[in-house]
N, CA, C, O and the ligand as a Tripos MOL2 file, in Angstrom:
@<TRIPOS>MOLECULE
protein
  217   215    55     0     0
PROTEIN
NO_CHARGES

@<TRIPOS>ATOM
      1 N          34.3810   -3.3000    8.4480 N.3       1 MET1
      2 CA         34.8890   -3.3900    7.0780 C.3       1 MET1
      3 C          34.4990   -4.7430    6.4860 C.2       1 MET1
      4 O          34.7500   -5.7880    7.0860 O.2       1 MET1
      5 N          33.9010   -4.7150    5.3370 N.am      2 THR2
      6 CA         33.5290   -5.9700    4.7000 C.3       2 THR2
      7 C          34.7430   -6.5580    3.9990 C.2       2 THR2
      8 O          35.5670   -5.8400    3.4330 O.2       2 THR2
      9 N          34.8300   -7.8390    4.0500 N.am      3 SER3
     10 CA         35.9530   -8.5010    3.4040 C.3       3 SER3
     11 C          35.4700   -9.1420    2.1140 C.2       3 SER3
     12 O          34.3750   -9.7010    2.0490 O.2       3 SER3
     13 N          36.2810   -9.0530    1.1220 N.am      4 SER4
     14 CA         35.9180   -9.6350   -0.1500 C.3       4 SER4
     15 C          36.8240  -10.8210   -0.4370 C.2       4 SER4
     16 O          37.9710  -10.8820    0.0040 O.2       4 SER4
     17 N          36.2880  -11.7240   -1.1630 N.am      5 THR5
     18 CA         37.0740  -12.8780   -1.5580 C.3       5 THR5
     19 C          37.0290  -13.0120   -3.0690 C.2       5 THR5
     20 O          36.1300  -12.4970   -3.7340 O.2       5 THR5
     21 N          37.9840  -13.6920   -3.5730 N.am      6 TYR6
     22 CA         38.0290  -13.9370   -5.0020 C.3       6 TYR6
     23 C          38.3080  -15.4130   -5.2190 C.2       6 TYR6
     24 O          39.2730  -15.9580   -4.6850 O.2       6 TYR6
     25 N          37.4730  -16.0410   -5.9890 N.am      7 THR7
     26 CA         37.6950  -17.4480   -6.2880 C.3       7 THR7
     27 C          38.3960  -17.5690   -7.6230 C.2       7 THR7
     28 O          37.8790  -17.1680   -8.6660 O.2       7 THR7
     29 N          39.5660  -18.1250   -7.5590 N.am      8 CYS8
     30 CA         40.3820  -18.2800   -8.7560 C.3       8 CYS8
     31 C          39.8020  -19.3790   -9.6350 C.2       8 CYS8
     32 O          38.9820  -20.1880   -9.1990 O.2       8 CYS8
     33 N          40.2430  -19.3830  -10.8590 N.am      9 GLN9
     34 CA         39.7870  -20.4250  -11.7820 C.3       9 GLN9
     35 C          40.2260  -21.8080  -11.3430 C.2       9 GLN9
     36 O          39.6230  -22.8050  -11.7400 O.2       9 GLN9
     37 N          41.2660  -21.8810  -10.5290 N.am     10 CYS10
     38 CA         41.7440  -23.1790  -10.0580 C.3      10 CYS10
     39 C          40.9310  -23.6380   -8.8510 C.2      10 CYS10
     40 O          41.1040  -24.7620   -8.3800 O.2      10 CYS10
     41 N          40.0460  -22.7810   -8.3470 N.am     11 GLY11
     42 CA         39.2090  -23.1630   -7.2250 C.3      11 GLY11
     43 C          39.7080  -22.6260   -5.9080 C.2      11 GLY11
     44 O          39.0130  -22.7480   -4.8990 O.2      11 GLY11
     45 N          40.8850  -22.0370   -5.8770 N.am     12 ALA12
     46 CA         41.4160  -21.4850   -4.6360 C.3      12 ALA12
     47 C          40.6540  -20.2200   -4.2760 C.2      12 ALA12
     48 O          40.3450  -19.3970   -5.1370 O.2      12 ALA12
     49 N          40.3560  -20.0770   -2.9830 N.am     13 ARG13
     50 CA         39.6980  -18.8550   -2.5290 C.3      13 ARG13
     51 C          40.7400  -17.9190   -1.9640 C.2      13 ARG13
     52 O          41.4220  -18.2390   -0.9910 O.2      13 ARG13
     53 N          40.8550  -16.7720   -2.5770 N.am     14 LEU14
     54 CA         41.8520  -15.7970   -2.1550 C.3      14 LEU14
     55 C          41.1700  -14.7600   -1.2870 C.2      14 LEU14
     56 O          40.1520  -14.1780   -1.6620 O.2      14 LEU14
     57 N          41.7520  -14.5400   -0.1200 N.am     15 ARG15
     58 CA         41.1460  -13.5750    0.7930 C.3      15 ARG15
     59 C          42.1440  -12.5510    1.2890 C.2      15 ARG15
     60 O          41.7850  -11.3940    1.5110 O.2      15 ARG15
     61 N          43.3700  -12.9470    1.4640 N.am     16 TYR16
     62 CA         44.3730  -12.0460    2.0030 C.3      16 TYR16
     63 C          45.5240  -11.8880    1.0260 C.2      16 TYR16
     64 O          45.6570  -12.6340    0.0560 O.2      16 TYR16
     65 N          46.3340  -10.9130    1.3070 N.am     17 ARG17
     66 CA         47.4180  -10.6610    0.3660 C.3      17 ARG17
     67 C          48.4040  -11.8180    0.3200 C.2      17 ARG17
     68 O          49.0840  -12.0300   -0.6850 O.2      17 ARG17
     69 N          48.4760  -12.5620    1.4140 N.am     18 GLN18
     70 CA         49.4090  -13.6790    1.3790 C.3      18 GLN18
     71 C          48.8500  -14.8800    0.6130 C.2      18 GLN18
     72 O          49.5560  -15.8600    0.3770 O.2      18 GLN18
     73 N          47.5880  -14.7910    0.2340 N.am     19 ASP19
     74 CA         47.0470  -15.8300   -0.6440 C.3      19 ASP19
     75 C          47.4730  -15.6000   -2.0830 C.2      19 ASP19
     76 O          47.3300  -16.4730   -2.9390 O.2      19 ASP19
     77 N          47.9960  -14.4150   -2.3290 N.am     20 MET20
     78 CA         48.4560  -14.0900   -3.6700 C.3      20 MET20
     79 C          49.9770  -13.9980   -3.6610 C.2      20 MET20
     80 O          50.6220  -13.9410   -2.6140 O.2      20 MET20
     81 N          50.5110  -13.9860   -4.8610 N.am     21 GLU21
     82 CA         51.9460  -13.8490   -4.9960 C.3      21 GLU21
     83 C          52.2080  -12.6190   -5.8310 C.2      21 GLU21
     84 O          51.5130  -12.3520   -6.8110 O.2      21 GLU21
     85 N          53.2120  -11.8820   -5.4340 N.am     22 ARG22
     86 CA         53.4920  -10.6300   -6.1260 C.3      22 ARG22
     87 C          54.5390  -10.8740   -7.2000 C.2      22 ARG22
     88 O          55.6270  -11.3860   -6.9340 O.2      22 ARG22
     89 N          54.1880  -10.5020   -8.3910 N.am     23 ARG23
     90 CA         55.1150  -10.6300   -9.5100 C.3      23 ARG23
     91 C          55.4890   -9.2350   -9.9750 C.2      23 ARG23
     92 O          54.6560   -8.5100  -10.5190 O.2      23 ARG23
     93 N          56.7300   -8.8660   -9.7620 N.am     24 PRO24
     94 CA         57.1270   -7.5460  -10.2450 C.3      24 PRO24
     95 C          57.0780   -7.5030  -11.7570 C.2      24 PRO24
     96 O          57.5250   -8.4350  -12.4260 O.2      24 PRO24
     97 N          56.5500   -6.4490  -12.2840 N.am     25 GLY25
     98 CA         56.4820   -6.3470  -13.7380 C.3      25 GLY25
     99 C          56.0420   -4.9760  -14.1580 C.2      25 GLY25
    100 O          54.9630   -4.5170  -13.7830 O.2      25 GLY25
    101 N          56.8700   -4.3210  -14.9370 N.am     26 GLY26
    102 CA         56.4970   -3.0190  -15.4620 C.3      26 GLY26
    103 C          56.2650   -2.0120  -14.3570 C.2      26 GLY26
    104 O          56.9220   -2.0220  -13.3170 O.2      26 GLY26
    105 N          55.3090   -1.1460  -14.6220 N.am     27 ARG27
    106 CA         55.0380   -0.0670  -13.6850 C.3      27 ARG27
    107 C          54.2210   -0.5840  -12.5050 C.2      27 ARG27
    108 O          54.3830   -0.1270  -11.3730 O.2      27 ARG27
    109 N          53.3560   -1.5260  -12.7830 N.am     28 HIS28
    110 CA         52.5030   -2.0570  -11.7310 C.3      28 HIS28
    111 C          52.9020   -3.4910  -11.4320 C.2      28 HIS28
    112 O          53.2040   -4.2740  -12.3320 O.2      28 HIS28
    113 N          52.8960   -3.8080  -10.1730 N.am     29 ALA29
    114 CA         53.1460   -5.1960   -9.8090 C.3      29 ALA29
    115 C          51.9340   -6.0280  -10.1880 C.2      29 ALA29
    116 O          50.7910   -5.5890  -10.0600 O.2      29 ALA29
    117 N          52.2010   -7.2080  -10.6470 N.am     30 ASN30
    118 CA         51.1140   -8.1230  -10.9550 C.3      30 ASN30
    119 C          50.9160   -9.0650   -9.7890 C.2      30 ASN30
    120 O          51.8780   -9.5560   -9.1980 O.2      30 ASN30
    121 N          49.6730   -9.3110   -9.4660 N.am     31 TRP31
    122 CA         49.3600  -10.2530   -8.4050 C.3      31 TRP31
    123 C          48.7680  -11.4940   -9.0430 C.2      31 TRP31
    124 O          47.8840  -11.4270   -9.8960 O.2      31 TRP31
    125 N          49.2840  -12.6170   -8.6020 N.am     32 VAL32
    126 CA         48.8120  -13.8750   -9.1560 C.3      32 VAL32
    127 C          48.3570  -14.7810   -8.0240 C.2      32 VAL32
    128 O          48.6980  -14.5730   -6.8600 O.2      32 VAL32
    129 N          47.5890  -15.7760   -8.3870 N.am     33 CYS33
    130 CA         47.1140  -16.7520   -7.4080 C.3      33 CYS33
    131 C          48.3130  -17.4860   -6.8070 C.2      33 CYS33
    132 O          49.2060  -17.9300   -7.5280 O.2      33 CYS33
    133 N          48.3220  -17.6040   -5.5060 N.am     34 GLY34
    134 CA         49.4390  -18.2740   -4.8500 C.3      34 GLY34
    135 C          49.4640  -19.7670   -5.1180 C.2      34 GLY34
    136 O          50.4790  -20.4280   -4.8950 O.2      34 GLY34
    137 N          48.3550  -20.2950   -5.5920 N.am     35 ASP35
    138 CA         48.2870  -21.7280   -5.8550 C.3      35 ASP35
    139 C          48.7180  -22.0710   -7.2690 C.2      35 ASP35
    140 O          49.5570  -22.9470   -7.4810 O.2      35 ASP35
    141 N          48.1360  -21.3730   -8.2300 N.am     36 CYS36
    142 CA         48.3380  -21.7870   -9.6160 C.3      36 CYS36
    143 C          49.0970  -20.7500  -10.4370 C.2      36 CYS36
    144 O          49.5970  -21.0600  -11.5180 O.2      36 CYS36
    145 N          49.1850  -19.5210   -9.9320 N.am     37 GLY37
    146 CA         49.9510  -18.5170  -10.6670 C.3      37 GLY37
    147 C          49.1540  -17.7730  -11.7140 C.2      37 GLY37
    148 O          49.7130  -16.9690  -12.4600 O.2      37 GLY37
    149 N          47.8640  -18.0240  -11.7830 N.am     38 LEU38
    150 CA         47.0420  -17.2550  -12.7080 C.3      38 LEU38
    151 C          46.9140  -15.8270  -12.2010 C.2      38 LEU38
    152 O          46.8300  -15.6040  -10.9940 O.2      38 LEU38
    153 N          46.8980  -14.8580  -13.1110 N.am     39 PRO39
    154 CA         46.7900  -13.4700  -12.6760 C.3      39 PRO39
    155 C          45.4650  -13.1800  -12.0000 C.2      39 PRO39
    156 O          44.4170  -13.6790  -12.4090 O.2      39 PRO39
    157 N          45.5270  -12.3700  -10.9630 N.am     40 VAL40
    158 CA         44.3280  -11.9030  -10.2720 C.3      40 VAL40
    159 C          43.9690  -10.5460  -10.8550 C.2      40 VAL40
    160 O          44.8390   -9.6840  -10.9810 O.2      40 VAL40
    161 N          42.7030  -10.3370  -11.2160 N.am     41 PRO41
    162 CA         42.2970   -9.0460  -11.7900 C.3      41 PRO41
    163 C          42.7290   -7.8810  -10.9080 C.2      41 PRO41
    164 O          42.6250   -7.9520   -9.6840 O.2      41 PRO41
    165 N          43.2120   -6.8100  -11.5320 N.am     42 GLY42
    166 CA         43.8120   -5.7080  -10.7980 C.3      42 GLY42
    167 C          42.9490   -5.1420   -9.6990 C.2      42 GLY42
    168 O          43.4290   -4.9070   -8.5900 O.2      42 GLY42
    169 N          41.6710   -4.9170   -9.9930 N.am     43 GLY43
    170 CA         40.7870   -4.3360   -8.9840 C.3      43 GLY43
    171 C          40.6150   -5.2510   -7.7910 C.2      43 GLY43
    172 O          40.5620   -4.7960   -6.6480 O.2      43 GLY43
    173 N          40.5290   -6.5320   -8.0600 N.am     44 VAL44
    174 CA         40.3780   -7.5070   -6.9820 C.3      44 VAL44
    175 C          41.6500   -7.5400   -6.1440 C.2      44 VAL44
    176 O          41.5990   -7.5020   -4.9150 O.2      44 VAL44
    177 N          42.7770   -7.6090   -6.8150 N.am     45 ALA45
    178 CA         44.0520   -7.6760   -6.0970 C.3      45 ALA45
    179 C          44.2190   -6.4670   -5.1960 C.2      45 ALA45
    180 O          44.7450   -6.5750   -4.0880 O.2      45 ALA45
    181 N          43.7690   -5.3180   -5.6740 N.am     46 GLN46
    182 CA         43.9140   -4.1030   -4.8920 C.3      46 GLN46
    183 C          43.1040   -4.1880   -3.6010 C.2      46 GLN46
    184 O          43.5520   -3.7420   -2.5450 O.2      46 GLN46
    185 N          41.9050   -4.7670   -3.6980 N.am     47 ARG47
    186 CA         41.0890   -4.9210   -2.4880 C.3      47 ARG47
    187 C          41.7220   -5.9220   -1.5390 C.2      47 ARG47
    188 O          41.8340   -5.6660   -0.3400 O.2      47 ARG47
    189 N          42.1370   -7.0640   -2.0770 N.am     48 LEU48
    190 CA         42.6710   -8.1320   -1.2260 C.3      48 LEU48
    191 C          43.9810   -7.7150   -0.5580 C.2      48 LEU48
    192 O          44.3010   -8.1600    0.5450 O.2      48 LEU48
    193 N          44.7120   -6.8730   -1.2300 N.am     49 ARG49
    194 CA         46.0050   -6.4310   -0.7080 C.3      49 ARG49
    195 C          45.8640   -5.8050    0.6690 C.2      49 ARG49
    196 O          46.7730   -5.8680    1.4970 O.2      49 ARG49
    197 N          44.7060   -5.2010    0.8970 N.am     50 HIS50
    198 CA         44.5220   -4.4720    2.1520 C.3      50 HIS50
    199 C          43.9340   -5.3450    3.2500 C.2      50 HIS50
    200 O          43.6910   -4.8810    4.3640 O.2      50 HIS50
    201 N          43.7120   -6.6030    2.9270 N.am     51 GLN51
    202 CA         43.1010   -7.4920    3.8980 C.3      51 GLN51
    203 C          44.1620   -8.3810    4.5420 C.2      51 GLN51
    204 O          44.9460   -9.0370    3.8570 O.2      51 GLN51
    205 N          44.1670   -8.3860    5.8380 N.am     52 HIS52
    206 CA         45.0990   -9.2240    6.5740 C.3      52 HIS52
    207 C          44.3210  -10.0160    7.6040 C.2      52 HIS52
    208 O          43.3370   -9.5290    8.1600 O.2      52 HIS52
    209 N          44.7560  -11.2180    7.8540 N.am     53 PRO53
    210 CA         44.1250  -11.9530    8.9650 C.3      53 PRO53
    211 C          44.5000  -11.2870   10.2740 C.2      53 PRO53
    212 O          45.6630  -10.9440   10.4830 O.2      53 PRO53
    213 N          43.5440  -11.1010   11.1450 N.am     54 SER54
    214 CA         43.8280  -10.3750   12.3840 C.3      54 SER54
    215 C          44.2260  -11.3450   13.4880 C.2      54 SER54
    216 O          44.5040  -10.9230   14.6100 O.2      54 SER54
    217 ZN         44.5720  -20.2480   -8.7340 Zn       55 ZN55
@<TRIPOS>BOND
     1     1     2 1
     2     2     3 1
     3     3     4 2
     4     3     5 am
     5     5     6 1
     6     6     7 1
     7     7     8 2
     8     7     9 am
     9     9    10 1
    10    10    11 1
    11    11    12 2
    12    11    13 am
    13    13    14 1
    14    14    15 1
    15    15    16 2
    16    15    17 am
    17    17    18 1
    18    18    19 1
    19    19    20 2
    20    19    21 am
    21    21    22 1
    22    22    23 1
    23    23    24 2
    24    23    25 am
    25    25    26 1
    26    26    27 1
    27    27    28 2
    28    27    29 am
    29    29    30 1
    30    30    31 1
    31    31    32 2
    32    31    33 am
    33    33    34 1
    34    34    35 1
    35    35    36 2
    36    35    37 am
    37    37    38 1
    38    38    39 1
    39    39    40 2
    40    39    41 am
    41    41    42 1
    42    42    43 1
    43    43    44 2
    44    43    45 am
    45    45    46 1
    46    46    47 1
    47    47    48 2
    48    47    49 am
    49    49    50 1
    50    50    51 1
    51    51    52 2
    52    51    53 am
    53    53    54 1
    54    54    55 1
    55    55    56 2
    56    55    57 am
    57    57    58 1
    58    58    59 1
    59    59    60 2
    60    59    61 am
    61    61    62 1
    62    62    63 1
    63    63    64 2
    64    63    65 am
    65    65    66 1
    66    66    67 1
    67    67    68 2
    68    67    69 am
    69    69    70 1
    70    70    71 1
    71    71    72 2
    72    71    73 am
    73    73    74 1
    74    74    75 1
    75    75    76 2
    76    75    77 am
    77    77    78 1
    78    78    79 1
    79    79    80 2
    80    79    81 am
    81    81    82 1
    82    82    83 1
    83    83    84 2
    84    83    85 am
    85    85    86 1
    86    86    87 1
    87    87    88 2
    88    87    89 am
    89    89    90 1
    90    90    91 1
    91    91    92 2
    92    91    93 am
    93    93    94 1
    94    94    95 1
    95    95    96 2
    96    95    97 am
    97    97    98 1
    98    98    99 1
    99    99   100 2
   100    99   101 am
   101   101   102 1
   102   102   103 1
   103   103   104 2
   104   103   105 am
   105   105   106 1
   106   106   107 1
   107   107   108 2
   108   107   109 am
   109   109   110 1
   110   110   111 1
   111   111   112 2
   112   111   113 am
   113   113   114 1
   114   114   115 1
   115   115   116 2
   116   115   117 am
   117   117   118 1
   118   118   119 1
   119   119   120 2
   120   119   121 am
   121   121   122 1
   122   122   123 1
   123   123   124 2
   124   123   125 am
   125   125   126 1
   126   126   127 1
   127   127   128 2
   128   127   129 am
   129   129   130 1
   130   130   131 1
   131   131   132 2
   132   131   133 am
   133   133   134 1
   134   134   135 1
   135   135   136 2
   136   135   137 am
   137   137   138 1
   138   138   139 1
   139   139   140 2
   140   139   141 am
   141   141   142 1
   142   142   143 1
   143   143   144 2
   144   143   145 am
   145   145   146 1
   146   146   147 1
   147   147   148 2
   148   147   149 am
   149   149   150 1
   150   150   151 1
   151   151   152 2
   152   151   153 am
   153   153   154 1
   154   154   155 1
   155   155   156 2
   156   155   157 am
   157   157   158 1
   158   158   159 1
   159   159   160 2
   160   159   161 am
   161   161   162 1
   162   162   163 1
   163   163   164 2
   164   163   165 am
   165   165   166 1
   166   166   167 1
   167   167   168 2
   168   167   169 am
   169   169   170 1
   170   170   171 1
   171   171   172 2
   172   171   173 am
   173   173   174 1
   174   174   175 1
   175   175   176 2
   176   175   177 am
   177   177   178 1
   178   178   179 1
   179   179   180 2
   180   179   181 am
   181   181   182 1
   182   182   183 1
   183   183   184 2
   184   183   185 am
   185   185   186 1
   186   186   187 1
   187   187   188 2
   188   187   189 am
   189   189   190 1
   190   190   191 1
   191   191   192 2
   192   191   193 am
   193   193   194 1
   194   194   195 1
   195   195   196 2
   196   195   197 am
   197   197   198 1
   198   198   199 1
   199   199   200 2
   200   199   201 am
   201   201   202 1
   202   202   203 1
   203   203   204 2
   204   203   205 am
   205   205   206 1
   206   206   207 1
   207   207   208 2
   208   207   209 am
   209   209   210 1
   210   210   211 1
   211   211   212 2
   212   211   213 am
   213   213   214 1
   214   214   215 1
   215   215   216 2
@<TRIPOS>SUBSTRUCTURE
     1 MET1         2 RESIDUE 1 A MET
     2 THR2         6 RESIDUE 1 A THR
     3 SER3        10 RESIDUE 1 A SER
     4 SER4        14 RESIDUE 1 A SER
     5 THR5        18 RESIDUE 1 A THR
     6 TYR6        22 RESIDUE 1 A TYR
     7 THR7        26 RESIDUE 1 A THR
     8 CYS8        30 RESIDUE 1 A CYS
     9 GLN9        34 RESIDUE 1 A GLN
    10 CYS10       38 RESIDUE 1 A CYS
    11 GLY11       42 RESIDUE 1 A GLY
    12 ALA12       46 RESIDUE 1 A ALA
    13 ARG13       50 RESIDUE 1 A ARG
    14 LEU14       54 RESIDUE 1 A LEU
    15 ARG15       58 RESIDUE 1 A ARG
    16 TYR16       62 RESIDUE 1 A TYR
    17 ARG17       66 RESIDUE 1 A ARG
    18 GLN18       70 RESIDUE 1 A GLN
    19 ASP19       74 RESIDUE 1 A ASP
    20 MET20       78 RESIDUE 1 A MET
    21 GLU21       82 RESIDUE 1 A GLU
    22 ARG22       86 RESIDUE 1 A ARG
    23 ARG23       90 RESIDUE 1 A ARG
    24 PRO24       94 RESIDUE 1 A PRO
    25 GLY25       98 RESIDUE 1 A GLY
    26 GLY26      102 RESIDUE 1 A GLY
    27 ARG27      106 RESIDUE 1 A ARG
    28 HIS28      110 RESIDUE 1 A HIS
    29 ALA29      114 RESIDUE 1 A ALA
    30 ASN30      118 RESIDUE 1 A ASN
    31 TRP31      122 RESIDUE 1 A TRP
    32 VAL32      126 RESIDUE 1 A VAL
    33 CYS33      130 RESIDUE 1 A CYS
    34 GLY34      134 RESIDUE 1 A GLY
    35 ASP35      138 RESIDUE 1 A ASP
    36 CYS36      142 RESIDUE 1 A CYS
    37 GLY37      146 RESIDUE 1 A GLY
    38 LEU38      150 RESIDUE 1 A LEU
    39 PRO39      154 RESIDUE 1 A PRO
    40 VAL40      158 RESIDUE 1 A VAL
    41 PRO41      162 RESIDUE 1 A PRO
    42 GLY42      166 RESIDUE 1 A GLY
    43 GLY43      170 RESIDUE 1 A GLY
    44 VAL44      174 RESIDUE 1 A VAL
    45 ALA45      178 RESIDUE 1 A ALA
    46 GLN46      182 RESIDUE 1 A GLN
    47 ARG47      186 RESIDUE 1 A ARG
    48 LEU48      190 RESIDUE 1 A LEU
    49 ARG49      194 RESIDUE 1 A ARG
    50 HIS50      198 RESIDUE 1 A HIS
    51 GLN51      202 RESIDUE 1 A GLN
    52 HIS52      206 RESIDUE 1 A HIS
    53 PRO53      210 RESIDUE 1 A PRO
    54 SER54      214 RESIDUE 1 A SER
    55 ZN55       217 GROUP 0 **** ****
C-alpha cells in the first residue's frame, strides 16, 4: 500500500490520522492540521485517516 503525505501550508507534513485533529462539524467531520489548525482538504484527509504507523 502506498502512503500519501500532505504538506500543510504551515510546513507540517501530515502522514497519519494522528497528525490531524478531528473537528466535529455538521454532517461530516472536519480534519485540520494538528499543528496550526488549518483545514485539510477532504480527499486528502480521507486518505490519511486510513494510515497508521505500524
Ligand atoms: Zn498546519
